N, C-alpha and C positions, 0 to 999 in steps of 0.2 A: 504494500500500500504506500501511497505517496508520502503520508505523514512519517513513515519510517525511513524515508530517504534523507540523506544529509543535505537538505536544501534550506535556504534561509527562510523561505515563506511557504505557507500552505493555505490554499483557498478551496472552499467547497465547490464541487461541480454542481451548479444550480439546477441541473436536471433531476437531482435526487430529491423529489418533493412529493409529499402526500398532503391532501387538502382537508382531510376529515378525521375526527377522533384522535387527534395528535397526542394529547396528553395520555389518554388511555393506552394507545398503542405503544407509546414510549415506555411507560412504567411496566407494561407486560414484559418488554424486552429487558428492562433493568432488573426486574425480579429474577429473571432467568440467569442473567449475567452474574448477579451477586450470589445466588444460591450455588451456581457452578463453581465460582471462585472460592466460596466458603467451604465447599466439599473438598476441594483440593487442599485448602489451607489446613483443615482438620486432619488430613492425612499427612501433613508435613511436606507436601510437594507443590506448594504454590510458589513457583520459582520466579526469577526476574522476567523470564520470557512469558510466563503465564500472566503476570501482572501487566505487562505491556499489552498482551492480547486482550485482556479484560478492558483495558483503557481504550484500545482501538475499537472494541465492540461498543463501548458507550458512545464514542465519537460517531461511529456509524449509525447507532440508534438515533442520536440527535439529528444527524443529517437526513435520515430516512423519513423523519416527520417534518422536515422543512427547514431545520436550523442551518444557517450559513456561518462557516468559520472563516476568519481572517487572522492568520497567525504570521507574525513577522519578527525579524531580528534574531533568528536562532544562530546566525553566524557569530553573534556577540558572545555566545558561550561555547560554540564549537571550538574556537581558537584558544580557549583557556587551557593551559597545562595544569593538571591537577584539579582538586575540588574547589568549590566556591560556595558562597551563601546566596541563594536566590531570595530576594525580598519583594513581596508584592501586596497589593490590596486584596481583600477577600470579599467577594460579592455574592457568591452562591456555592451550592454543592458542586456545581459543574467543574470548577477548576481542580478540585480534589480528585475527581474521577478521570479527567482528561489530561492533566499535566504529565502523568507518567509516560504516556506514549509520545508526548512532545519532547521530553527531556531525556528520560531514562535510557533509551537505546544508545545515547551518545555520552551521557554523563550520569552515573548512578546517583540516585537521590533517595532521600526519605523526608518525611514531613514532621514538623512540630504540630501536634494535634491536641485537642481536648481529651483529657483522661477518660471522660464519659464514653467516647467513641470505642474504647477498648472493651466496653461492656454492652455495646449496642447489639440487640438481637441479630443473629446471623452474621452481620457485617463485622462483628468483633473478631471473628476468626481471620478475616482478610486483613484487618488493621494490625492485629498482633503478628501476623506472618511477615509484615513489612518492617517490623521493628522500628516504629516511629519514636520520637521523643514526646512523651505524654506530659501535659501540664494541667494543673487544676483550674486555673483562672480565678481561684479564690485566695491563694497564698502567694502573692507576688515574689516574696523573698525566696521561698522554696522553689518556685517555678524558675526563677533566674538561676539559682544554683544548679538545678537539674539541666537546664538548657546549656549552660556553659560547660558543665562536666561531660554530659553525654554528647553534646554537639561537637566539642573539640575532639573527643575520642573517635567519633564517626568520621570527622573531616581528616584526621590522621590516617584513617583507613580508606581514604579516597572515596568517601561517600559524601556527596554534596547535600546541603540542607535547604529545604524550602520553608520559608518563614512568612506567616501572615501576621504582622504585629498588631492588627486591630483586635480589640477585645471580643468583637462579634462581627458576623457578616453584615454588610450594609450596601445598599444600592448607591449611596452617596459616599464621597470620600471626605472624612474629617481628619485633618492632619493632627489635631489635638488628641485623637484616639489612636494614633499611629505611633507606637513606642519605638525605641531604638534598640530593642533586644537583638535584632539581626546584625546591626552594625557592631554591637558589643561582642557578639559571638565571633564575627569575622575578625575583629581586632585581636581577640584572645587567641584565635587559631592562626592568625597571620595569613588569611586567604582573601581573595578578591570577592567583591559583591557584584551581583547582576540584578538590576532592578527589573521587575515585571509589572506592567500595567495590564489590568484585566477588566473587561466589561462583559459580564456573563449573566446579566439579568434575564436572558431568554429562559433560564431555568428559575422560575419564580419561587417565592417562599410560601409554604403551605399554611393554611389557617390552623389546622389541627396538628399536623406534623410538619415542623419547619422545613425538613429536608425534602418533602414531597409536595412541591408547589406546581402550578400550571406551567406548561411549556408554551412559549410565545415565539414562533419562528419569525415574526415581524422584526424582532430585535436581533441584529447581527451579533455574533459572538466574536469579540476581539481579544487577542493576546498580543502583546508586544514586549520583547526583551530589549532593554536598553544597553548602551555601551557599558562595559565592565568598569567598575571602580577598583583600581589596583589595590593590592594589599598595602603598598607603601602609602597610598593616599589615605586609606582607612586609618593606618597607624598615625600618620601625621596630623590629620584633622578629622576625627570621627564625626564631629557635629556637622561639618560641611558635607561629609559623605552621606549622612542621614538626610540632610536637606536636599542633596542631589537626587536621592531616591524619591523623596516627597514631590519635588518639582517635576520629575519625569512622569510620575503617575498622574499628577494634576493636569499636566499639559496634554497627555494622551487622552485622558477621560474627556477633557473639554473639546479636543479635536473630534473625538468620536460622537459626542453629543451633537456638535455642530453638523457633522456629516449626516447623522441620522435625521436631524431636523430638515436639512436641505433635501433629503430624499423624499420627504413628505410634501414638499412644495411643488 
C-alpha cells in the first residue's frame, strides 16, 4: 500500500467513497479490527508488523466510508538518524489508530497514553502489547517521573516516543493546555523533536462513549510533520523549542481551517 512506501506525502484516492450508513459501516469494521488484534495480543504474537497492518486497516476503513487523508512532511523524520520525540496536538481517537502505519514502518514508536486505556475492555490487550508509557493524568509529579524514566530508556533502545501534551483531546488548540513534557523528555534523552500538526475531527466525539463518535467525511483528515528541532537546539533553549512546536501546530491548524472554509465557498 502507498502509505507504507517511503514517500513524503500520502493522499487518499477520492474514488474510495461510500455515500450511506458511514458511521455504522465504519464501526463494524473497527470492531472486527480491534477484536482480531486483541486475539493476537492475548496470544503474545501481536508483532510490529501486525500493529502496522491493524493501523492500515483502520486507515482503509476510514477511506472506505469517504474520509480523505492529506499527510505531508514525512521526509522530516525519514532523514533523522536514531530516535526522536514526536510532539503533536491531540484531536481525536483517529491519530492513535493511524499514526502507527504512518511512522512505525520507518521509525519504531510507542505512545504516552492514559493509564485507563490499559484497562479498557478488549483494547487493553492491544495497548499492553505495544508497551506504551502509561500516565495517570491525576498525579503530575509521578507522571513526569515515569515519562522521563521510561521515555529515556525506550529512546536509548531506539524507540521513538509520540507525545500528546494536552490534558485531553480537543477540536481547538489551546497552547495554555499544551505542556512541555515532550521537550523535557527530548532534552533529558538528548534527541531531536519532530512537531506534528493534526486535524482529525472527521472522527467525532461520542455522547455516551467518547471514543465512538460520528464519522464526518466532509472534514479532510490532515497530518503534517514539521522540520526537526535538533537535539542541540533543544539543549540550548528548550523554551524556544517548545514555542516552535506550538507555533507550527497553530499555523497549520489555521491554514487548514482557512482551506476548508474556502472549499465551502
